[in-house]
C-alpha positions in Angstrom: 0.0 0.0 0.0 2.8 2.4 0.8 4.5 1.6 -2.6 1.3 2.7 -4.5 0.9 5.9 -2.4 4.4 7.2 -2.8 4.2 8.2 -6.5 1.1 10.3 -5.8 2.7 12.3 -2.9 5.1 14.4 -5.0 2.5 15.7 -7.6 0.0 16.5 -4.9 2.6 18.4 -2.8 3.6 20.4 -5.9 0.0 21.2 -6.7 -0.6 22.3 -3.2 2.5 24.5 -3.3 1.5 26.1 -6.6 -2.0 26.8 -5.3 -0.6 28.2 -2.1 1.8 30.4 -4.0 -1.0 31.8 -6.1 -3.0 32.5 -3.0 -0.1 34.2 -1.3 0.7 36.2 -4.4 -3.0 37.3 -4.6 -3.0 38.3 -1.0 0.2 40.2 -1.4 -1.2 42.0 -4.5 -4.3 42.8 -2.5 -2.2 44.2 0.4 -0.1 46.3 -2.0 -3.2 47.8 -3.7 -4.9 48.4 -0.3 -1.7 50.0 1.2 -1.3 52.2 -1.9 -4.9 53.4 -1.5 -4.6 54.0 2.2 -1.1 55.5 2.3 0.2 52.7 4.4 3.5 50.8 4.3 3.8 51.2 0.5 4.9 54.8 1.3 8.7 54.5 1.8 10.2 55.1 5.2 11.5 58.7 5.5 8.5 60.0 3.6 5.4 61.6 5.3 2.6 59.1 5.1 4.8 56.0 5.8 3.0 55.7 9.2 -0.8 55.8 9.3 -3.1 56.2 12.2 -2.1 57.7 15.5 1.4 59.3 15.4 1.8 61.2 18.7 1.8 64.9 19.3 4.0 68.0 18.9 3.7 71.5 20.6 6.2 74.3 20.1 6.6 78.0 19.9 7.0 78.2 16.1 4.5 76.7 13.7 6.8 75.7 10.8 9.0 73.7 13.2 6.0 71.9 14.6 4.9 71.0 11.1 8.4 69.6 10.4 8.3 67.5 13.5 4.9 66.1 12.7 6.1 65.1 9.2 9.1 63.3 10.8 6.6 61.3 13.0 4.6 60.5 9.9 7.7 59.4 8.0 8.5 56.8 10.7 10.7 58.8 13.1 10.5 58.7 16.8 10.1 61.5 19.4 13.8 62.2 19.4 14.0 62.4 15.6 11.1 64.8 15.5 12.4 67.0 18.3 15.8 67.2 16.6 14.3 68.1 13.2 12.1 70.8 14.9 15.0 72.3 16.8 17.1 72.6 13.7 14.2 74.2 12.0 13.8 76.7 14.8 17.4 77.8 14.3 16.1 79.1 10.9 12.6 80.2 11.8 13.0 81.4 15.4 16.7 82.5 15.7 15.9 85.0 18.3 15.6 82.2 20.8 17.0 79.1 19.2 20.3 79.0 17.2 23.4 77.1 16.3 25.3 79.6 18.3 23.2 78.8 21.4 22.1 75.6 23.2 19.4 74.2 25.6 18.4 71.1 27.6 16.0 68.2 27.1 14.3 65.5 29.2 14.1 62.2 27.3 11.8 59.3 28.1 12.6 56.1 26.2 9.7 53.7 26.8 12.0 50.7 26.5 14.5 52.0 29.0 11.6 53.3 31.3 13.9 55.7 33.1 14.0 59.3 32.0 17.3 61.2 31.6 18.4 64.7 30.9 20.7 66.1 28.2 22.1 69.5 29.1 23.9 71.5 26.4 23.8 75.1 27.6 25.6 77.8 25.6 29.1 77.5 27.0 30.6 80.0 29.5 33.9 81.7 28.8 36.9 81.7 31.1 36.7 85.5 31.4 35.9 88.5 29.3 37.8 87.9 26.0 40.1 90.6 24.7 38.5 93.1 22.3 34.9 91.9 23.0 32.2 94.4 23.7 29.6 91.7 23.5 31.2 88.4 24.6 29.7 85.3 22.9 29.0 81.9 24.4 30.6 78.7 23.0 28.0 77.1 20.7 26.7 73.8 21.7 23.3 73.4 20.0 24.3 71.0 17.2 26.3 68.8 19.4 23.5 68.7 21.9 20.9 67.7 19.3 23.2 65.0 18.0 23.4 63.6 21.6 19.6 63.8 22.0 19.0 61.5 19.0 21.9 59.2 20.0 20.4 58.6 23.5 17.2 57.2 21.9 17.4 54.3 19.4 17.3 56.2 16.1 14.7 55.6 13.4 15.9 58.2 10.9 19.4 59.2 9.7 20.6 62.3 11.5 21.4 64.1 8.2 17.8 63.6 7.2 16.7 65.7 10.2 18.9 68.7 9.2 17.5 68.8 5.6 14.2 70.7 6.3 16.0 73.5 8.1 18.7 73.6 5.3 16.0 74.0 2.6 14.2 76.7 4.5 17.4 78.7 5.0 18.3 78.4 1.4 15.0 78.9 -0.3 13.0 81.0 2.3 11.0 80.6 5.4 7.8 82.4 6.3 8.1 85.1 8.9 6.2 83.9 12.0 4.4 86.0 14.5 6.8 84.8 17.1 9.9 86.0 15.3 8.3 89.2 14.1 7.4 90.1 17.7 11.0 89.5 18.8 12.3 91.6 15.9 10.1 94.5 16.7 11.3 94.4 20.3 15.0 94.8 19.4 15.1 95.9 15.8 17.1 99.1 16.4 20.2 97.5 18.0 19.9 94.3 16.0 19.8 96.0 12.6 23.0 97.8 13.5 24.6 94.5 12.4 24.6 94.6 8.6 24.3 90.9 8.3 21.3 90.7 10.6 19.7 93.6 8.7 20.3 91.8 5.4 18.4 88.7 6.7 15.6 90.1 8.7 14.9 93.6 7.4 13.2 95.1 4.3 15.2 97.5 2.1 13.8 100.4 4.0 14.9 99.0 7.4 11.7 97.6 8.8 11.3 94.0 10.1 10.0 91.7 7.4 6.2 91.3 7.7 4.5 88.3 9.1 3.9 85.8 6.3 6.5 87.2 4.0 9.5 85.0 3.3 13.1 85.6 4.3 16.2 83.7 3.3 19.5 83.1 5.0 21.8 81.5 2.4 24.9 81.6 4.6 23.1 79.6 7.3 21.9 77.2 4.6 25.5 76.6 3.7 26.5 75.9 7.3 23.6 73.4 7.6 24.7 71.7 4.4 28.2 71.4 5.8 26.8 69.9 9.0 24.7 67.4 7.1 27.6 66.4 4.8 30.6 66.6 7.2 28.9 65.8 10.5 28.5 67.7 13.7 32.0 66.9 14.8 33.4 69.2 12.0 31.8 72.1 13.8 33.8 71.4 17.0 37.2 70.2 15.6 37.3 70.5 11.9 37.0 73.0 9.1 33.8 74.6 10.6 35.5 75.0 13.9 38.3 76.9 12.3 35.8 79.1 10.5 34.1 79.9 13.8 37.5 80.8 15.2 38.2 83.2 12.3 34.6 84.6 12.2 34.3 85.4 15.9 37.5 87.3 15.8 36.0 89.8 13.4 32.8 90.9 15.1 33.7 92.0 18.7 32.3 88.9 20.5 35.7 87.5 21.5 37.5 84.8 19.4 36.2 81.4 20.1 39.1 79.0 19.6 39.0 75.5 18.1 40.1 74.3 21.6 37.1 75.9 23.2 34.8 74.3 20.6 36.5 70.9 21.0 36.1 71.0 24.8 32.4 71.9 24.7 30.4 68.7 25.3 26.7 68.0 26.3 26.2 66.4 29.6 23.9 63.4 30.5 22.5 64.4 33.9 20.2 62.5 36.3 16.9 64.4 36.4 15.2 65.8 39.5 12.5 63.3 40.4 9.2 64.0 42.3 6.5 61.5 43.1 2.9 62.4 42.0 0.1 59.9 42.8 -1.0 56.4 41.9 2.6 55.4 41.2 3.2 58.2 38.7 6.5 60.1 38.8 7.8 63.2 37.2 11.3 63.9 35.9 12.3 67.6 35.8 15.3 69.1 34.1 18.2 69.2 36.6 20.8 72.0 37.2 22.6 73.6 35.6 19.2 73.8 33.7 17.8 75.1 37.0 14.4 76.0 35.8 13.6 72.3 36.1 14.6 72.4 39.7 12.4 75.5 40.2 9.5 73.7 38.5 9.9 70.7 40.8 9.8 73.0 43.9 6.6 74.7 42.5 5.0 71.3 41.9 5.7 70.2 45.5 4.2 73.4 46.7 1.0 72.8 44.7 1.0 69.3 45.9 0.9 70.6 49.4 -2.2 72.8 48.4 -0.3 76.1 48.5 -1.6 78.9 46.4 -0.2 79.7 42.9 1.6 82.8 44.2 3.2 80.8 47.0 4.3 78.1 44.5 5.8 80.7 42.3 7.7 82.3 45.2 9.0 78.9 46.3 10.2 78.1 42.8 12.2 81.3 42.5 13.7 80.9 46.0 15.0 77.4 45.2 16.4 78.6 41.9 18.1 81.5 43.6 19.5 79.3 46.3 21.0 76.9 43.8 22.6 79.8 41.8 24.1 81.2 45.0 25.6 78.0 46.5 24.9 75.0 44.3 24.5 71.7 46.1 22.3 68.6 45.9 19.1 69.5 44.1 17.0 67.0 46.1 18.4 68.5 49.4 17.3 72.0 48.2 13.8 70.7 47.5 13.6 69.4 51.1 14.9 72.6 52.7 11.8 74.5 53.9 13.7 77.3 55.4 15.1 78.9 52.2 14.8 82.7 52.1 12.9 84.3 49.3 14.9 85.3 46.3 14.8 86.4 42.7 17.3 85.3 40.1 17.4 88.8 38.6 16.9 89.8 34.9 16.3 86.6 33.0 16.7 86.1 29.2 14.2 84.5 26.7 13.9 80.9 25.9 11.7 78.7 23.8 9.9 75.4 24.5 9.3 72.3 22.5 7.5 69.0 23.4 7.1 65.8 21.3 5.7 62.4 22.0 5.3 59.5 19.6 3.0 56.6 19.1 5.2 54.2 21.2 5.0 56.5 24.2 8.6 57.9 23.8 8.8 61.6 24.7 11.2 64.5 24.5 10.7 67.9 26.2 13.1 70.7 25.6 13.9 74.3 26.3 16.4 76.3 24.2 18.1 79.7 24.6 20.5 82.3 23.1 20.9 83.8 26.6 19.3 87.0 25.2 16.9 87.8 22.4 19.1 87.2 19.3 22.1 86.5 21.6 24.8 89.0 21.0 22.9 90.4 18.0 25.9 89.6 15.7 26.0 87.0 13.0 29.2 85.0 12.5 30.4 86.2 9.0 29.9 83.7 6.3 28.1 81.2 8.6 24.7 82.8 9.0 24.0 82.2 12.7 23.8 84.5 15.6 26.3 84.1 18.4 24.6 83.5 21.8 25.5 85.8 24.7 28.1 84.4 27.2 26.5 83.8 30.5 27.5 85.4 33.8 29.4 88.3 32.2 27.9 91.7 32.9 24.1 91.5 33.2 23.8 88.3 31.2 22.4 85.3 33.2 21.3 81.9 32.0 17.5 81.5 31.7 15.4 79.2 33.8 15.2 76.4 31.3 12.2 74.3 32.3 10.8 71.0 31.0 9.5 67.7 32.5 8.1 64.3 31.6 5.6 62.4 33.7 5.3 58.6 33.5 4.4 55.5 35.5 7.4 53.2 36.0 5.2 50.3 37.1 3.1 50.5 33.9 6.1 51.4 31.8 3.9 54.1 30.3 4.1 57.8 29.3 1.5 60.2 30.8 2.5 63.8 30.2 5.2 66.1 29.0 5.6 69.9 29.3 8.0 72.6 28.3 7.9 76.1 29.6 9.2 79.6 28.6 8.6 83.1 29.8 11.6 84.3 32.0 10.5 83.9 35.7 7.2 82.3 34.6 8.9 79.3 32.9 9.0 77.0 35.9 5.3 77.6 36.7 4.5 76.9 33.0 5.6 73.4 33.6 4.7 72.9 37.3 1.1 74.3 37.0 -0.1 72.0 34.2 1.7 69.0 35.6 -0.1 69.5 39.0 -3.4 70.1 37.3 -3.3 66.9 35.3 -1.3 64.5 37.4 -2.8 65.5 40.7 -6.3 66.6 39.8 -7.0 65.1 36.3 -7.7 68.5 34.7 -7.8 68.7 30.9 -5.2 70.5 28.8 -7.2 73.7 28.5 -7.8 74.0 32.3 -4.2 73.0 33.0 -2.8 75.8 30.9 -5.1 78.4 32.3 -3.3 78.4 35.7 0.0 79.4 34.1 0.8 82.9 35.4 2.2 85.6 33.1 4.7 85.7 31.4 4.8 81.9 31.4 4.0 79.9 28.3 3.4 76.2 28.2 3.8 73.5 25.5 1.9 70.4 26.6 1.2 66.8 25.7 -0.9 64.6 27.9 -2.4 61.0 27.8 -4.6 60.7 30.9 -4.9 56.9 30.4 -1.3 56.5 29.5 0.5 55.6 26.3 0.7 52.9 25.0 -2.9 52.3 25.9 -5.5 54.9 25.1 -4.2 57.1 22.3 -7.6 58.5 21.5 -7.6 60.3 24.8 -4.2 62.1 24.2 -4.2 65.9 23.9 -1.6 68.3 22.6 -1.7 72.0 23.4 0.3 75.1 22.8 -0.4 78.0 25.2 -3.1 80.0 23.4 -1.6 83.3 24.7 1.6 82.6 22.8 2.5 82.4 19.2 3.0 78.6 18.9 0.9 75.8 17.6 0.2 72.2 18.6 -0.5 69.2 16.3 -2.1 66.0 17.7 -0.7 63.9 14.9 -3.1 61.4 13.4 -3.1 60.2 9.8 -6.2 58.6 8.5 
């Protein structure tokens, strides 16, 4: 019986394989047609539309940068990719507060690591007042900091791809935003004394370019091209570093040497942690980005049912104490006997918040240590030099950002970034307390932010992963930013 059955086995198997192959081919063809119609996986990675459905959320103080970040999420990038692309874009579209000559600090939450960390890359201090410098410049650290932000989270997109949108905007023109226009109006007289700044930001009759009109910065586009092609390292120890050394020696900001550029490194710092409720925790930016420490102090005050004014006073007292004597941030939070204090005149900053579909989050604050930094553009490079901190009246800002998550659930709940001089810490602490202690919605959370604070928020009350339909993204409606709760249908 077995001898008669054996000859039939091979033809039957071949027939079955042929029918199966036809079925699989038909299914694959159907999937290809369906994906093409729905904009699914047939759209290549790196192109907006590659990812469909819920993407995450972005909120920031400049609309074009937010749109770029949203496109990166749609193209398959994660929260770090999107934040980096948005930040590079802001160096073109909001150079009054964000620039290659400046820096910032970010809180990162990687859902797989389930342990937030901070990247601090402040515009670097100088050893003293440089010779022949009437407006001393800080050592640039923005590009190296952004490279580190992406490197700390498993990357989805190539770094050079994240520079390209900013490069194109600088070369071919970006629309003047309300945010940048307002800053230009505030300081146009001294800023336009610099012929390079006037050439980029002013009309032929010397007025700021109008909102909606386009402006170009070809020199900045060339620098971004060099960064994309040669890499960030070239800015700190290669040809670009030598160009900075030469350029800064020409404009009265103090020559920044290749050695200073080489030594400038971002820091990975343990955040300041505060417990919320139900197992939730919040990671705040740590010193030297001391606005995060101030926000943590304000959150604790609100947690103890103190009034907003008391929480604001407590936040500034803790920040002033750290600036006066340093020390362990957690010990300062526990010190109830700190005297009241004000950090003094504080410079401008800008906030950015991104979370992705996997529950990764990045929340950042950036600065030039003054509106438009020194007000002087590095010749041939197109970017403004940030003001050196702690020289004359220039102080670092209270950079403030935080991420809330539940370590037991391994899930993201909320992220916030604040700006607005002395109001920046409360722009983070107030919404964090409203949502994570009292379950307030985004609109109610932002309403308690006192002037001049401005908040950029993303919140998922039932956590992420989990309930993406309940996630909300909001840019402070009193500001000039925009939020995109990113969903592709």
